[in-house]
C-alpha positions, 0 to 999 in steps of 0.5 A: 340544638334544633328541636322537632315538635311532635304530636302523638295521635293514638296513645294506646299500646303501640304508642306507649310501647314503641313510639314514645319510649324511642322518641324520648331517647332522641335529643332532637325530639320534643313530645309536645302534644298527645291525642286520644279518643280516651282522654285519660290515655292521652293524659297518662302518656303526657305524664310519662313522656311529655313535659309540663307544657305539653298539650292534650287533645281528644280530637286530632283535628284540634292538634293539627291546628297547632302550627308549632307541631312539625311531626305527627305519629299516627298510632291508631287502628288501621281504618283511620290511618289514611284520614288522619295521615292525609289531614296531617300532611295537608296541615303541613306536618311530616307523618310517621304512620304505624304499619300497615300503611292503611286498611286498604290499598286505595287508602294507602294510595291516597296517602302517597298522593297526599305526601307527593302533593304536599311535599311533606315526608311520610314514613311507615313504621316497619321497624324490623328493617333496622334490626342488626340481622336485616341490616347485615343481610340488606348490605349482602343483597345490595353487594350481590353476594346472593346473586339473583334472588328468585325464591323467598319465604316470608315467615310470620308464624305464631303457635298461640299468640292471639292479641285479645285486647283493643281492636285486633280481632275486629275486621272492620277496624283492622281489615284483617288478622295476622296477615295484615298485622304481622305478615305485613312485617315479613312481606316488607322485609322480603320485598325490601331485601330482594329490592323487588316491588313489581308483583304479577300474580297472587294466590292466597288463602285465609283461614278461620279454623282455630278462631272458634275454639272455646277456652283456647290456650293462648299467650294472652288468655283465651279469646272470645270466638264471637269477637274473633272476626278476622282470620287466624292464619293466612298463606300465599304464593306471590309471583313477581314480574321478573319470575321470582316467587315469594311464599308468605305464611302468617298465623296467630294460632296454628298447630305447629312448632315451626314458629318464626316472626318477621323473618325471611329465607332468601334463595339466590343464584350465588348464595342463600340466607335464612334467619332460622337460627340466627342469621346464616348464609349458605352456598357453594365454594370450591365445589363444597357446600358451606354454611356461615353463621354470622356473628352480629356483635359490634359494628355500625349501621351503614346508614346511621352513625350511632351506637344503638342496636334497638330497632325502634330507637334507630327508626325514631332517630333516623326518622327525626334526622330525615325530617331535620336534615331532609334526608332520604327515608329508609321506608318509602311510602311507595314501597309500603303501598306495594305491601298493602296492595299484595296483602289486599290481593291475598284477601281477595284471592281467598274470598274468590278462590281465584288468583289476582293479577296485577296490571303491568 
């Protein structure tokens, strides 16, 4: 059996919670190298997921010198995604970079250009595309069951779930808060399901309202207001070139009971869909309104022959399959670039108080 030798750069929570457990289940994947600026983290990851022969590094540049490494997973803070990814692509590696694609749209564009220049594959970790409900809805949209989708809502709302560890609250490292962290997933789903990647104008607002609360109630304990330099919530209206509208809502801390994360609502000329209470389709038939609750048990995956329903494992399996067999990527870097461009436009609109227009 052909094996893909993988190097993990960044052995923190996203690596040990998502990438490594998923790759460990892929028979064709060999976890051959672990890198982290904190050497102990790399050692721990090797002990748990690697073989005795796996190598540990503190400097990602040393890992990239190993010509036996085929694939690199970039699981570092957002501000380092671009430089590490570009270096890996230029070293001849295929790259899976955790979302968002980069801290800035300019960096994301550099990554895409490097992938095109080197001919290496570059995927971005939007694993919510692999969920059973999103796969079903993608098929429904592709089959024109909803008709022209002209309005959508992208939901990424937490009531009180601010991540207080690592660099999540550091604007310099991350580029933003809930918008770039979880809003990016919801926006990716909306664009992908609509198959619409041509934004025209964005009007947005980011808020710092609850971030300065002392001893706040929070799922992961109170945050330090002095360290909370990113927004606590952000909202936007996005108008596409074809006239379609997307409302994007994101928060880590908001006084609301309407909590939804990485979900969408779609409204088309033939039918609508939402993920509020499972996956529901709605519309009109024979002059009567209907609501169909979709039962998501059993059934295969349209683009993968396998039994797993775990999104992270499916992402890993299909990524390795794409590398081994030169297959088309589920998440294309040019799509992820548009997500980053829209997110950046929302932050810019919030700073200036003006709408941001895209060049046609």
